[in-house]
C-alpha positions in Angstrom: 14.9 -4.4 -15.8 15.1 -2.9 -12.4 12.3 -2.1 -10.1 12.7 1.9 -10.7 12.4 1.0 -14.1 9.2 -1.0 -13.2 8.2 1.6 -11.1 8.4 4.2 -13.9 6.6 2.3 -16.2 3.8 1.3 -13.9 3.5 4.9 -12.9 2.6 6.1 -16.8 -0.7 6.2 -16.5 -0.8 8.7 -13.1 2.5 10.3 -14.6 1.1 11.3 -17.9 -2.1 12.7 -15.9 -0.3 14.5 -13.5 3.4 15.3 -14.6 1.9 16.2 -18.3 -0.9 17.7 -17.4 1.2 20.3 -15.1 4.1 20.5 -18.3 1.0 21.6 -20.2 -0.1 24.2 -17.8 3.3 25.6 -17.4 3.6 26.2 -20.9 0.8 28.7 -20.5 2.8 31.0 -17.9 5.8 33.3 -17.9 6.2 33.5 -14.2 5.2 32.0 -11.3 2.3 33.7 -9.7 -1.2 33.1 -7.7 -2.9 32.2 -11.0 -0.3 29.3 -12.0 -0.7 28.1 -8.3 -4.8 28.2 -8.8 -4.4 25.8 -12.0 -2.0 23.7 -10.3 -4.1 23.3 -7.4 -7.3 21.9 -9.5 -4.5 19.7 -11.5 -3.7 17.8 -8.1 -7.2 17.7 -6.9 -8.3 16.0 -10.1 -5.2 13.5 -10.1 -6.7 12.5 -6.6 -4.2 14.2 -4.8 -6.9 15.1 -2.3 -8.2 18.4 -1.4 -5.8 18.7 2.3 -3.0 17.8 1.2 -3.2 19.6 -2.4 -3.5 22.8 0.2 -0.2 21.9 2.1 1.5 21.5 -1.1 0.2 24.7 -2.9 1.1 26.4 1.0 4.7 25.0 0.9 4.8 26.4 -2.9 4.0 29.9 -1.5 6.6 29.5 1.5 9.1 29.2 -1.2 8.0 31.7 -3.6 8.2 34.4 -0.5 11.6 33.3 0.5 12.6 33.4 -2.9 13.6 29.5 -3.4 11.0 29.3 -6.2 11.4 32.4 -8.9 10.9 31.0 -12.3 8.7 28.3 -13.6 11.1 26.0 -14.9 11.9 25.2 -10.8 8.0 24.1 -10.2 8.4 20.5 -11.2 11.6 20.2 -9.2 9.8 22.0 -6.2 7.1 19.3 -6.8 9.3 16.6 -6.7 11.0 17.7 -2.9 7.9 18.3 -1.2 6.0 15.1 -2.4 9.1 13.3 -1.3 9.1 14.8 2.3 5.7 14.6 2.5 5.1 10.7 2.0 8.6 10.0 3.5 10.5 6.8 3.0 8.0 4.1 4.1 9.3 1.8 6.7 10.5 -1.7 6.2 8.7 -4.9 7.9 9.4 -5.2 11.8 10.6 -8.7 11.7 11.5 -8.7 15.2 10.4 -12.2 16.4 10.5 -15.5 15.0 7.4 -16.0 13.6 6.7 -12.5 13.5 2.8 -12.3 12.3 1.4 -10.4 9.6 -2.0 -9.8 8.9 -3.3 -8.8 5.7 -6.3 -6.8 5.7 -8.5 -5.5 2.6 -11.8 -5.4 0.5 -12.4 -8.3 -1.8 -10.7 -7.7 -5.1 -8.0 -5.2 -4.0 -5.6 -7.7 -4.6 -5.0 -9.1 -1.1 -4.3 -12.5 -2.3 -1.5 -11.5 -5.0 0.1 -9.1 -2.5 0.8 -12.2 0.2 2.3 -14.3 -2.7 4.7 -11.5 -3.8 5.3 -10.5 -0.3 6.2 -14.0 0.4 8.5 -14.2 -2.7 10.3 -11.6 -1.4 10.8 -12.8 2.4 11.6 -16.0 0.8 14.2 -14.5 -1.2 15.8 -12.8 1.7 16.3 -16.3 3.3 13.0 -16.1 6.0 10.6 -19.2 6.0 7.6 -18.4 5.6 4.1 -20.3 6.3 0.9 -18.5 5.2 -2.9 -19.0 6.4 -5.8 -19.1 4.3 -8.3 -17.0 6.8 -10.3 -16.1 4.4 -12.8 -19.1 4.3 -15.8 -17.5 2.8 -14.6 -18.2 -0.6 -13.2 -21.3 -2.0 -11.9 -19.4 -5.0 -9.8 -17.1 -2.5 -8.2 -20.4 -0.6 -7.6 -21.9 -4.5 -5.8 -18.9 -5.6 -3.8 -18.4 -2.5 -2.5 -22.0 -3.2 -1.4 -21.0 -6.6 0.4 -17.9 -5.1 2.1 -19.9 -2.5 3.2 -22.4 -4.9 4.8 -19.5 -7.1 6.4 -18.1 -4.1 7.7 -21.3 -2.6 6.3 -21.3 0.9 3.8 -23.0 2.4 0.1 -22.9 2.7 -2.1 -24.0 5.8 -5.8 -24.5 4.8 -9.2 -25.8 5.9 -12.1 -25.9 3.8 -14.4 -23.2 2.4 -16.8 -22.3 5.8 -14.2 -23.2 8.4 -13.7 -21.0 11.2 -11.1 -18.6 10.5 -9.7 -18.2 13.7 -9.4 -22.3 13.7 -7.1 -21.8 10.4 -5.2 -19.1 12.5 -4.7 -21.5 15.3 -3.2 -24.4 12.7 -1.2 -22.1 11.1 0.2 -20.7 14.3 1.3 -24.3 15.2 2.5 -25.2 12.1 4.8 -22.3 11.9 6.1 -22.9 15.7 6.9 -26.5 14.1 8.7 -25.1 11.1 10.3 -22.7 13.0 9.0 -20.0 10.7 10.3 -17.0 10.6 6.9 -15.2 9.1 3.5 -16.0 9.4 1.4 -14.0 6.8 -2.5 -14.4 7.3 -5.1 -14.0 4.7 -8.3 -12.3 5.9 -11.7 -12.1 4.7 -12.8 -8.5 2.8 -16.3 -8.0 3.5 -16.5 -4.5 4.5 -20.3 -4.3 3.9 -20.9 -6.5 7.0 -18.5 -4.6 9.5 -19.7 -6.2 12.6 -18.9 -9.8 11.2 -15.4 -8.2 10.2 -14.6 -7.0 13.3 -15.9 -9.9 15.4 -13.4 -12.5 13.3 -10.2 -10.2 13.4 -11.1 -10.3 17.4 -11.3 -13.7 17.7 -8.2 -14.2 15.6 -6.1 -11.1 17.4 -7.4 -13.6 20.6 -5.8 -16.4 19.0 -2.5 -15.0 18.2 -2.2 -13.0 21.6 -2.9 -16.7 23.2 -0.3 -18.8 21.5 2.4 -16.0 20.1 2.0 -13.6 22.8 5.3 -12.0 22.3 5.5 -11.9 18.6 5.7 -8.6 16.7 3.0 -7.8 14.4 2.0 -6.2 11.5 -1.4 -5.5 10.4 -1.1 -4.1 6.7 -4.3 -2.9 4.8 -4.2 -3.4 1.0 -5.7 -0.8 -1.2 -6.1 -0.8 -4.6 -5.1 2.5 -6.3 -7.6 2.2 -9.0 -10.5 3.3 -6.4 -8.8 6.8 -6.0 -10.4 8.5 -3.0 -12.5 5.5 -2.2 -9.4 4.1 -1.0 -9.6 6.8 1.9 -13.0 5.6 3.1 -11.9 2.2 3.1 -9.1 2.8 4.8 -10.9 4.5 7.4 -13.1 2.0 8.2 -10.9 -0.9 8.2 -8.9 1.1 10.8 -11.7 1.2 13.2 -11.6 -2.7 12.7 -8.1 -3.4 13.3 -5.0 -1.5 14.5 -3.2 -0.8 11.0 0.8 -0.8 11.1 1.1 0.0 7.4 -0.3 0.3 3.8 0.1 -1.6 0.6 -0.9 0.1 -1.9 -1.7 -2.3 -5.1 -2.9 -1.8 -9.1 -0.8 1.0 -9.2 0.3 0.5 -13.1 -3.8 0.3 -14.2 -4.5 3.5 -12.5 -4.3 7.2 -13.6 -5.4 8.3 -9.8 -1.7 7.4 -8.1 -1.9 10.6 -6.4 -4.2 8.7 -3.7 -1.3 7.2 -2.1 -0.2 11.0 -0.7 -3.7 11.8 0.6 -4.3 8.3 2.3 -0.9 8.4 4.0 -1.7 12.0 5.3 -5.3 11.2 6.4 -4.2 7.6 8.1 -0.5 9.1 9.4 0.4 5.3 8.3 3.5 4.2 6.6 3.3 3.0 2.8 5.4 -0.3 2.9 5.1 -1.9 -0.1 3.9 -0.8 -3.5 2.4 -2.8 -6.4 2.9 -1.7 -10.5 2.5 -4.7 -12.3 1.2 -8.7 -12.2 4.6 -10.6 -12.2 5.5 -12.0 -8.8 8.7 -9.2 -8.6 6.3 -6.4 -9.5 5.9 -5.4 -5.9 8.6 -3.7 -3.8 9.0 -2.2 -0.3 8.0 1.8 -1.2 10.3 4.6 -1.7 9.2 8.2 -1.5 12.2 9.2 -3.2 12.0 6.7 -6.1 8.0 7.2 -6.0 8.6 11.1 -6.8 11.1 10.3 -8.8 9.3 8.3 -10.9 6.4 10.6 -11.2 9.0 13.6 -12.0 11.5 12.6 -14.1 11.9 11.9 -17.7 
């Protein structure tokens, strides 16, 4: 099964909540008018698309009605697909301009950081990249052990210390391991204790200093992993983490378990960050680079 088929299967809950509701709503209208737009607005907001994003979509539909591009109710689904595709864009690939490139994985505990690291590492290894992973979330022994399992599955090397070690010390060791092995990418797991923001910011700052000192010219990616099942709460998390680190992109995980996939639009709009990866399942191949066109296609096409 190709990833588009996987994506369609993974988005089935969101599609049923959004696409199904819109189809049902359209069956009660004869023409495109303000009453229809009001109903559509309510559906989009309850599907976790977000108020501001929904308003932007509705305004674009009004423009199309005014200039004659949207006349029949049968055109609404196609118009929505186009608008959403244009709104979210095509994402951006990882910038792997230096050897090694450093990829910092950030997010709250439970968002799926560990599995994301395994899946992204697997992809990079299949592209011929040599990957080293640093287990810098040292506050939970289970996190280190779980990461070891995923690194083994992906066939990449893990640098780890014991539970409670200084995360910056793990990063230091991992940088030297990456240099020694001439790795293409160093991926760093981080703690997700958002409730203790001061400690989190201090830890990230220490890691930053170590990276800047040991790899001053390295290309950097700071990816925030979000759990799609949290809906609009993901935006609050994203805003908090953006204060602690200079984020370069988003990884939206667990889309298959959520009917709130519309959050991907609002979080992209709120933060102005590209969605770099999307996860739609538990298998190691169920995470792929994000495509806005495929996302809109999976949501609105049978």
